[in-house]
C-alpha positions in Angstrom: -17.9 -91.9 -7.8 -21.2 -93.5 -6.9 -22.8 -95.1 -10.0 -26.2 -96.7 -10.1 -26.6 -99.3 -12.9 -29.2 -102.0 -13.9 -29.4 -105.0 -11.7 -29.8 -107.1 -14.8 -28.8 -106.6 -18.5 -25.8 -104.6 -19.5 -23.3 -103.2 -16.9 -20.1 -101.3 -17.5 -16.9 -103.2 -17.5 -13.1 -102.5 -17.4 -13.2 -101.2 -21.0 -15.0 -98.1 -19.9 -12.5 -97.5 -17.1 -9.5 -98.0 -19.5 -11.1 -95.6 -22.0 -11.7 -93.0 -19.3 -8.0 -93.2 -18.4 -6.9 -92.9 -22.0 -9.2 -89.9 -22.6 -7.8 -88.2 -19.5 -4.3 -88.4 -21.1 -5.3 -85.6 -23.5 -6.7 -83.3 -20.8 -10.0 -82.6 -22.5 -11.7 -79.2 -22.2 -14.6 -77.4 -24.0 -17.7 -79.1 -25.3 -17.5 -82.9 -24.9 -20.1 -85.4 -26.2 -20.3 -88.9 -24.8 -22.0 -91.1 -27.4 -24.0 -94.1 -26.1 -23.5 -93.1 -22.5 -25.0 -96.2 -20.9 -25.1 -95.4 -17.2 -22.9 -92.3 -17.9 -19.7 -93.7 -16.5 -17.1 -92.5 -19.1 -18.4 -89.0 -19.5 -19.1 -88.4 -15.8 -15.6 -89.6 -14.8 -14.0 -87.4 -17.5 -16.1 -84.4 -16.4 -15.2 -85.0 -12.7 -11.5 -85.0 -13.4 -11.4 -82.2 -16.0 -13.1 -79.1 -14.7 -13.0 -77.2 -18.0 -15.2 -79.9 -19.6 -18.8 -78.9 -20.6 -20.4 -82.4 -20.8 -23.2 -83.5 -23.0 -24.3 -87.1 -23.8 -26.6 -89.0 -26.0 -28.4 -92.3 -25.0 -31.3 -93.9 -26.7 -32.3 -96.7 -24.2 -34.9 -95.5 -21.8 -33.6 -97.6 -18.9 -30.1 -96.1 -19.3 -31.5 -92.5 -19.6 -32.8 -92.8 -16.0 -29.5 -94.0 -14.8 -27.6 -91.3 -16.6 -29.7 -88.6 -15.0 -29.5 -90.1 -11.5 -25.7 -90.6 -11.7 -25.2 -87.0 -12.8 -27.4 -85.7 -10.0 -25.9 -87.8 -7.1 -22.3 -86.9 -8.3 -23.2 -83.2 -8.7 -22.1 -83.0 -12.3 -23.7 -80.7 -14.8 -25.0 -82.8 -17.7 -27.0 -82.2 -20.8 -28.5 -85.5 -22.1 -30.1 -86.0 -25.5 -32.6 -88.9 -25.4 -32.3 -90.2 -28.9 -30.4 -92.3 -31.3 -27.0 -90.8 -32.0 -27.5 -90.9 -35.8 -30.6 -88.8 -35.3 -28.9 -86.2 -33.1 -29.3 -82.6 -34.1 -26.2 -81.2 -35.9 -26.6 -77.6 -34.9 -24.1 -78.2 -32.0 -20.4 -78.7 -32.6 -18.0 -80.3 -30.2 -14.3 -80.1 -29.2 -14.3 -83.8 -28.1 -16.5 -86.7 -29.0 -15.9 -89.8 -26.8 -17.4 -93.2 -27.0 -17.4 -96.8 -25.9 -19.7 -97.9 -28.8 -21.3 -101.3 -29.5 -18.7 -103.2 -31.5 -19.5 -106.9 -31.6 -19.8 -107.9 -35.3 -22.8 -109.5 -37.0 -21.2 -112.9 -37.0 -21.2 -113.1 -33.2 -24.2 -114.9 -31.6 -26.6 -112.1 -30.5 -28.0 -111.7 -27.0 -31.8 -112.1 -26.6 -31.7 -109.3 -24.0 -32.7 -106.1 -25.7 -30.5 -103.9 -23.4 -27.5 -106.1 -24.1 -28.2 -106.3 -27.8 -28.3 -102.5 -28.2 -25.2 -101.9 -26.0 -23.0 -104.6 -27.6 -23.7 -105.2 -31.3 -22.5 -102.8 -34.0 -25.6 -103.4 -36.1 -27.1 -100.8 -33.8 -24.4 -98.2 -34.8 -22.7 -99.2 -38.0 -19.1 -98.0 -38.2 -19.5 -96.0 -41.5 -22.6 -94.1 -40.3 -21.1 -93.7 -36.8 -17.9 -92.0 -38.2 -19.9 -89.9 -40.8 -22.0 -88.5 -38.0 -19.0 -87.8 -35.7 -17.2 -86.0 -38.6 -20.2 -83.7 -39.0 -20.4 -82.9 -35.3 -16.8 -82.0 -34.6 -15.3 -78.6 -34.8 -12.2 -78.1 -37.0 -9.0 -79.6 -35.5 -11.0 -81.4 -32.8 -10.8 -84.8 -31.1 -12.5 -88.2 -31.4 -11.5 -90.7 -28.7 -13.1 -94.2 -28.6 -12.4 -97.9 -28.1 -13.2 -100.7 -30.4 -12.7 -104.4 -31.1 -8.9 -104.8 -31.9 -9.6 -107.4 -34.6 -11.5 -104.8 -36.5 -8.7 -102.2 -36.4 -8.1 -102.4 -40.2 -11.8 -101.6 -40.9 -11.7 -98.7 -38.3 -8.7 -97.2 -40.2 -10.4 -97.5 -43.6 -13.7 -95.9 -42.4 -11.9 -93.0 -40.6 -10.0 -92.3 -43.8 -13.3 -92.0 -45.7 -14.4 -89.2 -43.5 -11.0 -87.5 -43.6 -10.1 -88.2 -40.0 -6.6 -89.3 -39.0 -5.5 -91.5 -36.1 -2.9 -89.7 -34.1 -2.7 -92.0 -31.0 -3.4 -95.7 -30.7 -3.0 -98.2 -27.9 -3.8 -101.9 -28.0 -5.1 -103.6 -24.9 -4.0 -107.2 -24.2 -5.5 -109.5 -21.5 -2.0 -110.8 -20.8 1.5 -110.1 -22.2 1.4 -113.3 -24.3 -2.1 -112.8 -25.6 -3.4 -111.1 -28.7 -5.0 -107.6 -28.3 -8.7 -107.7 -27.5 -9.4 -103.9 -27.5 -7.9 -100.9 -29.2 -8.2 -97.3 -27.9 -7.9 -94.6 -30.6 -7.5 -90.8 -30.6 -8.3 -89.4 -34.0 -8.5 -85.8 -35.3 -10.0 -84.0 -38.2 -7.5 -81.9 -40.2 -4.4 -83.4 -38.5 -1.2 -84.0 -40.4 0.6 -85.7 -37.5 2.1 -89.2 -37.7 0.5 -92.0 -35.7 1.9 -92.4 -32.1 1.7 -96.1 -31.2 1.6 -96.3 -27.4 3.2 -99.2 -25.5 0.9 -102.2 -25.1 -1.6 -102.0 -22.3 -1.5 -105.3 -20.3 -4.5 -106.0 -18.2 -3.3 -108.9 -16.1 0.0 -110.0 -14.6 -0.6 -113.7 -13.8 -4.1 -113.9 -12.3 -3.9 -110.4 -10.8 -4.8 -107.0 -12.4 -1.6 -105.3 -13.6 -0.2 -102.3 -11.6 -1.5 -100.0 -14.4 -5.0 -101.4 -14.0 -4.9 -101.2 -10.3 -3.9 -97.5 -10.6 -6.8 -96.8 -13.0 -9.3 -98.5 -10.6 -7.9 -96.4 -7.7 -8.1 -93.2 -9.7 -11.6 -93.9 -11.0 -12.7 -94.7 -7.4 -16.1 -96.0 -8.5 -18.7 -97.6 -6.3 -21.4 -99.5 -8.2 -24.9 -100.1 -7.0 -27.1 -102.4 -9.0 -30.8 -101.6 -8.8 -33.9 -100.7 -10.7 -34.9 -97.0 -11.2 
């Protein structure tokens, strides 16, 4: 997949590719909403691999909106893009899947002076409580919410999901190396589910100084080619 992205500011990273692979594990179909699409990478990859997906996305940053539209067009993927803040998105549409790699750096972390980076990385732009409340109102009954977040905030994620009556059914922690603490957590939650949580085996990013076999397989499957430019 050919992906244009900004030549400066925020660019997608391995988190987006790991999340794409995690989402694919559930064979999504029906109406899918990608929240905070950035250049469009997660939603476009999911739609490419799952032909029964009807993809929509929401992105508020003007620069990224141009990249989303361009990347959908050059990859011949049907795409409905809402150009607004997710919290202001119309609630007349309901979704089978909501997917997201949201901003999750907490307030205590030194903030970037770059506006694009600030909006893409820091959770002050999409507070967890308001994020989950909005998701819960947009999902159809018995539907799916799949996202990633900072692993150190997993307890807060669980508490906020419980407030909106959503239940985690799958969780996988991502570790940089086998002897390092998790840096990322990938979560599959559902509304109305009574299932117990399935804790997946740890995802290890590196073996020594090389990407793990799992990571190499994800990169191969995603098959992305990035072009940094201005649009």
